[in-house]
N, C-alpha and C positions, 0 to 999 in steps of 0.2 A: 583546526581552524584558521584560516590565515588570511588578509587582503592586505596585498602588494599595490603600489601605484607608484607610479613617476613617469617621466620625461628623458628620450634619449635621441639621439639625430633622428629616427624614423617616427619619432612624434610621441604621444602620451598613448600608456600604457596601464592595465591595471589585470592581477591576478586572485582570483577567489572573489569573496564577496565582503563588502562593509556591516552586513548580518548573517548570519549562520547561524543552525542550530546542529546539536549531534542526541543521540539516543543510545543509551547504553543499556542493553535490553534484560539482564539480569544481574544484580549486586545483591551478594549474602549481606544477609543484616548482619549490622554491626554500625560503630562510631565510625566515620570516615571524616578528612579533615581536606575541602577541597584548594588550591593552590592556582589563584592565575596571576601570572606573569605576563601582563603586556610589555613587549618590546618596541621601538621607535627611535629615530635620531635621536642623540644626545644634544642637540640643538633643539629640538621641536617642544613646542610648547604642551599642556599635560594634554592627557588622553582621556576621555568619558567616554563610558560604557555599561553597559545596561546586562547583568547577570540573572537569571531566571533559572532557579530549578525547582523541579516536580517529581514526585513520585507517582509511585499507582496511576498512570497515563495509560489510559483503554488505547489498544492498539486495532486500528481497523482490519488487521488480517485475520484478527479472530474473530471478527464479524462477518467478514467475508464467507469464510471457513464455517461458520455456523449456518447462514443462509443459504450456502451450496447444501450442507447436511440434511437441512430441513425439507429441500427442495425436491432429494433423491423419492422421498415414498410418494408426492404425486405425482411424479413424473413414471415412476414403475408402476403406480395404479393406472394411469392414463393409457399407457402402451399395453398393459394386459388387456384394459377393456377394448381397444381396439383392436386386437389379436383376437377378442375371443368374440368380438361382432362380424369382423370379417369373417371368420371360420363358419359360426353359426350359419352367415347369409351363403357360405359357399353349399352348406350342406342341405339348404330349405328347398323346397319345388319353386322359389320363384328366385333362384340364382341365375344370373345371366350366364349361358353359356359363350356367348362369343357369336353366337348362331343367331341374327336377328331374320329369320326365314318365315 
């Protein structure tokens, strides 16, 4: 994650963004040390930044997968009901044959 900005003969430029986030999917249990090393010009004044570390954050992808899996039975049931109804009407005495004589 980085953010650079400056000015050259073509004008102002930026790279990256002033705020960013990163998600690390799976980290084994244990004790860790987080080292943050901000870099800036030697003559620059102090740098202020905020760091938030969260664990066990729910993922939206799992919710979408669960919703899709929960929708499968109603979709299959609806398709089977429609097919059954079409076949039942096709075999009835009142089925349309396409000839309206």
